C-alpha positions as CSV (number, residue, x, y, z in Angstrom):
1,M,21.0,-53.6,41.5
2,P,21.2,-51.8,44.7
3,I,24.4,-51.2,47.1
4,T,23.9,-52.9,50.2
5,L,25.9,-52.4,53.5
6,Y,25.7,-55.5,56.0
7,R,27.3,-54.5,59.4
8,R,27.7,-55.3,63.1
9,G,28.3,-59.0,62.3
10,R,31.1,-61.4,61.9
11,V,32.3,-61.8,58.4
12,R,34.8,-64.7,57.2
13,S,37.1,-63.3,54.9
14,A,40.5,-63.8,53.9
15,A,40.7,-60.0,53.5
16,D,40.2,-59.3,57.2
17,P,39.9,-62.1,59.8
18,F,38.3,-59.5,62.1
19,A,35.7,-58.1,59.5
20,T,32.3,-57.1,60.9
21,A,30.8,-55.6,57.6
22,L,30.4,-56.1,54.0
23,L,29.4,-53.9,51.4
24,V,27.9,-55.6,48.1
25,D,27.6,-53.5,44.9
26,G,25.0,-55.1,42.6
27,D,26.6,-58.8,42.3
28,T,30.1,-58.0,43.6
29,V,31.8,-57.6,47.0
30,A,32.8,-54.1,46.9
31,W,34.4,-54.0,50.5
32,V,35.1,-55.9,53.7
33,G,36.3,-54.6,56.9
34,Q,35.7,-53.4,60.4
35,E,32.8,-51.5,62.0
36,G,34.5,-48.0,62.4
37,A,35.5,-47.9,58.5
38,A,31.7,-48.8,57.7
39,D,30.5,-45.5,58.9
40,A,32.2,-43.6,55.8
41,L,30.3,-45.8,53.3
42,S,27.3,-45.0,51.7
43,A,24.6,-47.5,50.5
44,D,21.1,-47.8,49.4
45,T,20.1,-50.2,51.7
46,T,21.8,-51.3,55.3
47,V,21.3,-54.8,56.9
48,D,22.0,-54.8,60.8
49,L,23.5,-58.4,61.1
50,D,23.0,-58.3,64.9
51,D,26.1,-60.4,65.4
52,A,25.2,-63.0,62.8
53,W,28.1,-64.7,61.0
54,V,28.7,-64.2,57.2
55,A,30.6,-66.8,55.2
56,P,31.0,-68.1,51.5
57,A,27.8,-69.8,50.7
58,F,28.2,-73.7,50.1
59,V,28.4,-75.6,46.8
60,D,26.8,-79.0,46.6
61,A,29.0,-80.6,44.0
62,H,27.0,-83.6,43.2
63,V,23.0,-83.6,43.3
64,H,20.3,-85.2,41.4
65,A,17.7,-82.3,41.6
66,T,14.4,-83.9,40.2
67,S,14.9,-87.2,42.5
68,T,15.7,-84.9,45.3
69,G,12.6,-82.8,44.7
70,L,10.4,-85.9,44.4
71,A,11.6,-87.5,47.6
72,L,11.1,-84.0,49.3
73,T,7.5,-83.9,48.1
74,G,6.5,-87.6,47.8
75,L,7.4,-91.1,49.2
76,D,10.9,-91.0,51.1
77,L,11.9,-94.1,52.8
78,T,15.1,-92.8,54.2
79,G,15.6,-93.9,57.8
80,V,12.7,-96.4,57.8
81,G,13.6,-99.2,60.3
82,S,11.9,-102.0,58.9
83,L,10.6,-103.9,55.7
84,A,7.3,-103.9,57.4
85,Q,7.3,-100.3,58.0
86,A,8.3,-99.6,54.6
87,L,5.4,-101.5,53.0
88,R,2.9,-99.6,55.5
89,L,4.2,-96.3,54.2
90,V,3.8,-97.7,50.7
91,E,0.3,-98.7,51.4
92,D,-0.5,-95.4,52.7
93,H,1.0,-93.3,49.9
94,C,-0.8,-95.5,47.4
95,R,-4.2,-94.6,49.0
96,R,-3.4,-91.0,48.6
97,A,-1.9,-91.3,45.2
98,R,-5.5,-93.1,44.0
99,G,-4.0,-94.9,41.2
100,A,-1.1,-92.6,40.3
101,V,2.4,-94.0,39.5
102,V,4.3,-94.1,43.0
103,L,7.7,-93.2,43.0
104,G,9.8,-93.6,46.2
105,T,13.5,-93.6,47.2
106,G,15.7,-94.3,50.3
107,W,15.5,-97.9,51.3
108,D,18.0,-99.6,52.8
109,E,17.7,-103.1,54.0
110,T,21.1,-103.4,55.6
111,D,19.6,-101.9,58.9
112,W,16.3,-103.8,58.6
113,P,15.5,-106.8,60.9
114,E,14.2,-108.8,57.7
115,G,17.4,-108.2,55.8
116,R,15.9,-107.9,52.5
117,P,14.0,-105.5,50.2
118,P,10.3,-106.0,49.2
119,T,9.2,-108.4,46.6
120,A,7.1,-107.4,43.6
121,A,4.4,-109.5,45.2
122,E,4.5,-107.3,48.5
123,L,4.3,-104.1,46.7
124,D,1.5,-105.6,44.9
125,R,-0.6,-106.1,47.8
126,A,0.6,-102.5,49.4
127,S,-0.2,-101.0,46.1
128,Y,-3.4,-102.6,45.5
129,G,-1.9,-103.6,42.0
130,G,-0.5,-100.3,41.1
131,V,2.7,-99.0,39.4
132,V,5.5,-98.6,41.9
133,Y,9.1,-97.9,41.6
134,L,11.2,-97.9,44.8
135,A,15.0,-96.9,44.4
136,R,17.5,-98.4,47.0
137,T,19.3,-95.4,48.7
138,D,22.3,-95.6,46.5
139,V,19.8,-95.5,43.4
140,H,21.6,-98.4,41.8
141,S,18.9,-100.8,42.5
142,A,15.1,-100.7,42.8
143,V,12.2,-102.8,43.6
144,A,9.2,-102.6,41.1
145,S,5.7,-103.7,41.2
146,S,4.4,-106.4,38.8
147,A,2.6,-103.8,36.8
148,L,5.6,-101.8,36.4
149,L,7.6,-104.8,35.3
150,A,5.0,-105.8,32.9
151,A,5.1,-102.3,31.5
152,C,9.0,-102.8,30.8
153,P,9.1,-106.3,29.3
154,E,12.6,-105.9,28.1
155,A,14.0,-105.6,31.4
156,S,13.5,-109.3,32.0
157,G,16.1,-110.2,29.5
158,L,18.9,-107.7,30.7
159,P,21.5,-108.2,33.3
160,G,20.5,-107.5,36.9
161,Y,16.8,-108.9,36.6
162,A,16.3,-111.1,39.7
163,G,12.8,-112.0,38.9
164,D,11.3,-111.2,42.2
165,G,11.0,-107.3,41.6
166,L,14.6,-106.4,42.5
167,V,16.4,-105.0,39.5
168,R,20.0,-103.8,39.3
169,Q,22.5,-102.9,36.4
170,E,20.9,-102.7,32.8
171,A,17.4,-104.0,34.1
172,H,17.4,-101.3,36.6
173,H,18.1,-98.5,34.0
174,A,15.2,-99.9,31.9
175,V,12.8,-100.1,34.5
176,R,13.9,-96.7,35.9
177,R,13.4,-95.0,32.4
178,T,9.9,-96.6,32.1
179,A,8.8,-95.3,35.6
180,L,10.2,-91.8,35.0
181,E,8.3,-91.4,31.8
182,S,5.2,-91.1,33.9
183,I,6.4,-87.9,35.5
184,S,4.7,-84.9,33.7
185,A,6.4,-81.5,33.1
186,A,4.5,-79.9,35.8
187,Q,5.4,-82.5,38.4
188,R,9.2,-82.3,37.4
189,R,9.2,-78.4,37.7
190,A,7.7,-78.7,41.0
191,A,10.3,-81.2,42.2
192,Q,13.0,-79.0,40.9
193,L,11.6,-75.9,42.5
194,A,11.4,-77.8,45.9
195,M,15.0,-79.0,45.7
196,L,16.4,-75.7,44.8
197,D,14.3,-73.7,47.6
198,R,15.5,-76.3,50.0
199,A,19.1,-75.8,48.9
200,A,18.7,-71.9,49.3
201,A,17.1,-72.4,52.7
202,L,20.6,-74.4,53.6
203,G,22.6,-71.7,52.6
204,I,23.6,-73.7,49.3
205,A,24.5,-71.0,46.4
206,C,25.2,-73.5,43.7
207,V,24.7,-77.2,43.0
208,H,26.3,-79.4,40.6
209,E,23.7,-81.4,38.7
210,C,24.7,-85.1,37.6
211,G,22.7,-86.1,34.9
212,G,22.7,-88.6,32.1
213,P,20.7,-90.7,29.7
214,D,20.1,-93.3,32.5
215,I,19.2,-90.8,35.3
216,F,16.6,-88.6,34.0
217,G,17.2,-87.7,30.7
218,E,17.9,-84.9,28.4
219,A,14.5,-83.0,28.8
220,D,14.7,-83.3,32.3
221,F,18.5,-81.7,32.4
222,T,17.7,-79.0,30.1
223,A,14.7,-77.9,32.1
224,L,16.5,-77.7,35.3
225,L,19.2,-75.7,33.8
226,A,16.9,-73.3,32.1
227,L,14.6,-72.8,35.5
228,D,14.2,-69.5,36.8
229,H,15.5,-69.8,40.2
230,G,18.5,-67.9,42.3
231,V,20.3,-71.0,43.1
232,E,22.8,-71.6,40.5
233,R,23.3,-74.9,38.5
234,V,26.3,-76.4,37.2
235,G,25.4,-79.3,34.7
236,Y,27.3,-82.4,33.9
237,W,26.2,-85.0,31.2
238,G,27.3,-88.5,31.9
239,E,27.5,-90.0,28.5
240,L,30.4,-91.9,26.9
241,G,31.8,-89.9,23.7
242,A,29.1,-87.3,23.9
243,V,31.3,-84.2,24.1
244,D,29.5,-82.4,21.2
245,R,26.0,-83.5,22.8
246,A,27.1,-82.3,26.4
247,R,27.7,-79.1,25.1
248,E,24.5,-78.5,23.0
249,L,22.7,-79.4,26.3
250,G,24.4,-76.7,28.2
251,A,26.8,-79.0,30.2
252,L,30.1,-77.8,31.6
253,G,31.6,-81.3,30.9
254,A,30.7,-85.0,29.7
255,A,31.2,-85.9,33.2
256,G,29.4,-86.5,36.5
257,D,27.6,-90.0,36.7
258,L,29.3,-91.5,33.9
259,F,29.5,-95.1,35.3
260,V,32.5,-97.2,35.7
261,D,30.7,-99.2,38.1
262,G,27.8,-99.1,40.6
263,A,27.3,-98.9,44.2
264,L,28.5,-100.9,47.2
265,G,25.1,-101.1,48.8
266,S,23.8,-102.8,45.7
267,R,27.1,-105.0,45.5
268,T,27.5,-103.3,42.2
269,A,30.7,-101.3,42.6
270,C,33.5,-103.0,40.9
271,L,36.4,-104.5,43.4
272,S,39.6,-106.1,43.2
273,L,38.4,-108.8,45.6
274,P,35.1,-110.3,45.9
275,Y,32.3,-109.0,48.3
276,L,32.7,-110.5,51.8
277,D,28.6,-111.0,51.8
278,G,28.0,-111.8,48.1
279,E,29.3,-113.5,45.2
280,G,31.7,-111.9,42.5
281,P,33.5,-108.4,42.4
282,G,30.7,-106.3,41.3
283,Q,30.2,-104.9,37.8
284,Q,32.6,-102.9,35.7
285,Y,30.6,-100.6,32.9
286,L,33.9,-99.1,31.4
287,D,37.5,-100.3,30.7
288,A,40.5,-98.2,30.8
289,Q,40.7,-97.8,27.2
290,Q,37.1,-96.5,27.1
291,V,38.1,-94.0,29.9
292,A,41.3,-93.1,28.0
293,D,39.4,-92.5,24.5
294,H,36.8,-90.2,26.6
295,V,39.5,-87.9,28.5
296,V,41.2,-87.5,25.2
297,A,38.2,-86.4,23.5
298,C,37.1,-83.9,26.3
299,T,40.6,-82.7,26.7
300,R,40.9,-81.8,23.2
301,A,37.4,-80.0,23.3
302,G,38.5,-78.1,26.3
303,M,35.9,-79.7,28.5
304,Q,35.9,-81.7,31.8
305,A,35.7,-85.1,31.6
306,G,34.6,-87.3,34.7
307,F,33.4,-90.6,36.0
308,H,31.4,-92.2,38.6
309,A,34.2,-94.8,40.3
310,I,33.5,-96.3,43.7
311,G,35.2,-99.8,44.1
312,D,39.2,-100.0,43.7
313,A,39.0,-101.8,40.4
314,A,36.9,-99.1,39.0
315,L,39.3,-96.6,40.1
316,Q,42.1,-98.4,38.6
317,A,40.2,-98.4,35.2
318,V,39.9,-94.6,35.7
319,T,43.6,-94.0,36.6
320,D,45.0,-96.4,33.9
321,G,42.8,-94.5,31.3
322,L,44.1,-91.1,32.7
323,T,47.7,-92.4,32.3
324,T,47.0,-93.6,28.6
325,A,45.3,-90.3,27.8
326,E,48.3,-88.4,29.2
327,T,50.6,-90.1,26.6
328,I,48.3,-88.4,23.8
329,V,47.3,-85.0,25.1
330,G,50.3,-84.4,27.4
331,T,50.1,-83.6,31.5
332,A,49.7,-79.9,31.1
333,A,46.7,-80.2,29.0
334,M,45.3,-82.9,31.5
335,R,46.0,-80.8,34.3
336,A,44.3,-77.5,32.6
337,A,41.0,-79.5,31.8
338,R,40.7,-80.2,35.5
339,H,38.9,-83.7,35.0
340,R,36.7,-85.1,37.8
341,V,36.1,-88.4,39.5
342,E,32.9,-88.7,41.6
343,H,32.9,-90.7,45.0
344,A,36.4,-92.4,44.8
345,E,35.4,-94.1,48.1
346,M,37.9,-97.2,47.7
347,V,40.8,-95.2,46.2
348,T,44.2,-96.6,46.8
349,A,47.6,-94.6,47.6
350,D,48.9,-95.3,43.9
351,Q,45.8,-94.2,42.5
352,I,45.8,-91.0,44.6
353,T,49.3,-90.1,43.3
354,T,47.9,-90.5,39.8
355,L,45.0,-88.4,40.5
356,A,47.1,-85.6,41.9
357,T,49.6,-85.8,39.0
358,F,46.8,-85.2,36.5
359,G,45.1,-82.3,38.5
360,V,41.8,-84.5,38.8
361,V,39.2,-83.2,41.3
362,A,37.7,-85.8,43.8
363,S,33.9,-84.9,44.0
364,V,33.0,-86.7,47.6
365,Q,30.4,-87.3,49.9
366,P,31.6,-87.5,53.7
367,V,28.0,-88.3,54.9
368,F,28.5,-91.8,53.2
369,D,31.2,-92.4,56.0
370,A,29.0,-91.1,58.6
371,R,26.1,-93.2,57.3
372,W,27.9,-96.6,56.4
373,G,31.2,-96.6,58.0
374,G,32.4,-97.6,61.7
375,E,32.8,-100.9,63.1
376,A,29.3,-102.4,62.2
377,G,28.4,-100.4,59.2
378,M,27.3,-101.5,55.6
379,Y,30.9,-101.1,54.5
380,V,32.2,-103.8,57.1
381,Q,29.3,-105.9,56.0
382,R,30.2,-105.8,52.2
383,L,33.9,-105.4,52.6
384,G,35.2,-106.8,56.0
385,A,36.8,-104.5,58.7
386,E,40.1,-103.9,56.9
387,R,39.0,-103.0,53.7
388,A,36.2,-100.9,55.2
389,A,38.6,-99.0,57.2
390,A,40.5,-97.6,54.3
391,M,37.2,-96.2,52.6
392,N,37.0,-92.3,51.8
393,P,40.7,-91.4,52.6
394,F,39.9,-87.6,52.5
395,S,43.1,-86.8,54.4
396,A,45.6,-88.8,52.1
397,L,43.7,-87.2,49.2
398,A,44.2,-83.6,50.6
399,A,47.8,-84.4,51.6
400,A,48.7,-85.6,48.0
401,G,47.3,-82.3,46.4
402,V,44.2,-83.7,45.1
403,A,41.6,-81.1,45.1
404,L,38.5,-81.9,47.0
405,A,34.8,-80.4,46.5
406,L,32.0,-82.0,49.0
407,G,28.6,-82.9,48.2
408,S,25.5,-85.2,49.0
409,D,24.7,-87.1,45.9
410,S,21.2,-86.2,47.1
411,P,18.8,-87.9,47.3
412,V,21.4,-90.8,48.2
413,T,22.0,-88.5,51.3
414,A,20.2,-85.5,52.2
415,L,21.2,-81.9,51.2
416,D,22.9,-81.1,54.5
417,P,26.3,-79.2,54.3
418,W,26.9,-78.7,58.1
419,A,26.4,-82.6,58.4
420,A,28.8,-83.1,55.4
421,V,31.4,-80.6,57.0
422,R,31.2,-82.4,60.4
423,A,31.2,-85.8,58.7
424,A,34.5,-85.0,56.9
425,V,36.1,-83.8,60.3
426,R,34.6,-86.6,62.4
427,H,35.8,-89.3,60.1
428,R,34.9,-92.9,61.4
429,T,38.3,-94.0,60.5
430,P,40.8,-91.9,62.9
431,G,43.3,-90.1,60.6
432,S,41.3,-90.0,57.6
433,G,39.4,-86.7,58.4
434,L,39.8,-83.2,57.4
435,S,40.4,-80.2,59.6
436,A,37.3,-78.1,59.8
437,R,39.0,-75.3,58.0
438,A,39.8,-77.8,55.0
439,A,36.3,-79.2,55.0
440,F,34.4,-75.8,55.0
441,S,36.5,-74.8,52.1
442,A,36.0,-77.9,50.3
443,H,32.3,-77.3,50.5
444,T,32.4,-74.0,49.6
445,R,35.6,-72.6,47.5
446,G,36.1,-76.4,46.5
447,G,32.9,-76.7,44.6
448,W,33.7,-73.3,42.6
449,R,37.1,-74.8,41.5
450,A,35.7,-78.0,40.6
451,A,33.4,-76.2,38.1
452,R,36.6,-74.3,37.0
453,R,35.6,-71.0,38.7
454,D,38.5,-70.0,40.6
455,T,37.7,-66.5,41.5
456,E,34.4,-67.7,43.6
457,G,34.0,-68.8,47.1
458,E,35.7,-66.2,49.2
459,L,34.2,-62.9,50.4
460,V,36.9,-60.5,49.3
461,P,36.5,-57.3,47.2
462,G,36.0,-58.0,43.6
463,A,34.7,-61.5,44.0
464,P,31.1,-62.5,43.4
465,A,28.6,-61.8,46.4
466,S,27.2,-65.2,47.1
467,F,27.3,-65.9,50.9
468,A,25.0,-66.9,53.6
469,V,24.2,-65.4,57.0
470,W,24.1,-67.6,60.1
471,Q,22.7,-67.6,63.5
472,V,25.5,-69.2,65.5
473,A,25.2,-70.3,68.9
474,G,28.3,-69.4,70.9
475,E,31.7,-68.4,69.9
476,L,33.4,-68.9,66.6
477,V,36.4,-71.2,67.1
478,V,39.6,-72.4,65.5
479,Q,40.7,-75.7,65.5
480,T,44.0,-76.5,67.5
481,P,46.4,-79.2,66.5
482,D,46.7,-80.4,69.9
483,E,44.2,-83.1,70.6
484,R,45.3,-83.0,74.4
485,V,43.0,-80.0,74.8
486,A,39.4,-79.6,73.8
487,G,40.8,-79.3,70.1
488,W,38.9,-75.8,69.5
489,S,40.3,-72.4,70.8
490,T,38.5,-69.1,70.8
491,D,41.5,-67.1,71.1
492,P,41.3,-64.0,68.8
493,R,45.2,-63.8,68.9
494,S,45.2,-66.8,66.3
495,G,44.3,-64.1,63.5
496,V,42.5,-66.8,61.6
497,A,38.8,-66.5,60.8
498,G,36.7,-68.8,62.9
499,L,34.0,-71.4,62.3
500,P,31.0,-72.3,64.3
501,D,31.9,-75.2,67.1
502,L,31.0,-78.4,65.2
503,D,30.4,-80.0,68.8
504,G,27.7,-77.7,69.2
505,P,24.3,-77.1,67.2
506,D,24.1,-76.6,63.7
507,P,24.0,-72.6,62.7
508,T,20.6,-71.6,61.5
509,C,20.5,-70.1,58.1
510,L,19.0,-66.6,58.0
511,R,19.8,-65.5,54.8
512,T,21.3,-66.7,51.6
513,V,22.6,-64.5,48.8
514,V,23.7,-65.4,45.3
515,R,25.5,-62.9,43.3
516,G,24.0,-60.1,45.2
517,Q,20.4,-61.9,45.0
518,V,18.6,-62.7,48.1
519,T,17.4,-66.3,47.5
520,F,16.1,-67.2,50.9
521,Q,15.7,-65.1,54.3
522,T,13.8,-65.9,57.3
């Protein structure tokens, strides 16, 4: 690979807070410094940055690539304002599909005036009797047409079957598997490429794919990891006790969406107290002993364990399981394994202490708070104001020493790293957010650390050359601790590398480079 000199820009580097130039030799950062010293360097190619900002590329620590690609290329109901509008979009899409199976995602009834999802009968009318699967925005429940339910007769005998087209829990898993069997290899490949292309265009260098038998299956998982694309993929396989199988599939860990519970929107997250707007405390799929056995097996195998846990009762099962596992394998081995917990939305103070003690990474999604937090959001509807205010305590996690990695859980929320950084800083509960510097680090270096790749995520000599070039409106700023002033400073005397002003427009990605290879450019 050639030697490339990037100059006349602004480079975010721990090696030099005033750097304006960057030398890339093959796939490695060879030098970072200021403009005067760049004159003495030789390179095969020189890129004039024209005052653009160069920073470590983002890592999205929790995605579902094929589902995201299908949403990008197919029926996406995210942001639809009513049930009636959703049914119109289904009808329009079915006309274009000409009898093909219709897969959609993103609906959220909590903001609809009708206050409910579609029924099977309504989908039948909108689709002219077609096969339709529409996942809720959290992908923990869905609505299915009568034709799809008929193709999956076993669902009617499983927990979570409502009889009106709505499926949750095990019934949802069965219906989802039936729907996804309709996707051809060519459709899957197109969806995966669309997702990775979108990631590259947003300055994302790496995504963590959270696969599993109840998500898209083994063929989808291995196809994604083998795909020829510059955006890196780290795979996690969420299957209990499947350490050997995870390794065979190319996964870094038997982790990711290994479900201890479901989701708040679908009322399947497992809570210590009942839902405010529904019966019961949700569903728990794994108990503490199962968690402990899985953690022990992964630790002994040198692999990461990890769990999807949202509700406080589910997180208690995780932390109790971790505590039991530690008595068997020891604290040092637990910390070295760097196990993960996904989401951790209702984590308590005691649970945070346990996660910190055992070196567990929290893979979190700040846009969840931006979308469902606040005084009248879905969290309040499901939990009430007091419990909702304690959701997603990013600052408490960071203060306790829990390593954070930011992600989207796309397609649950869109691939949009700047939205995630902003949401982490502008938390809907005062005092629960991160500093801009901590949020940006958690969405760059934090993602690499979550994948146990500690030398990546910084633009310093010897590090992999994975970065994005951004057009930034205005000056780079440094967050100030004094909230009585504007909260941001452009004072260069701080000696701290600045960030784009989160109160201004989002930066525009001009180029994404992954290990020296250009994966996107305008």
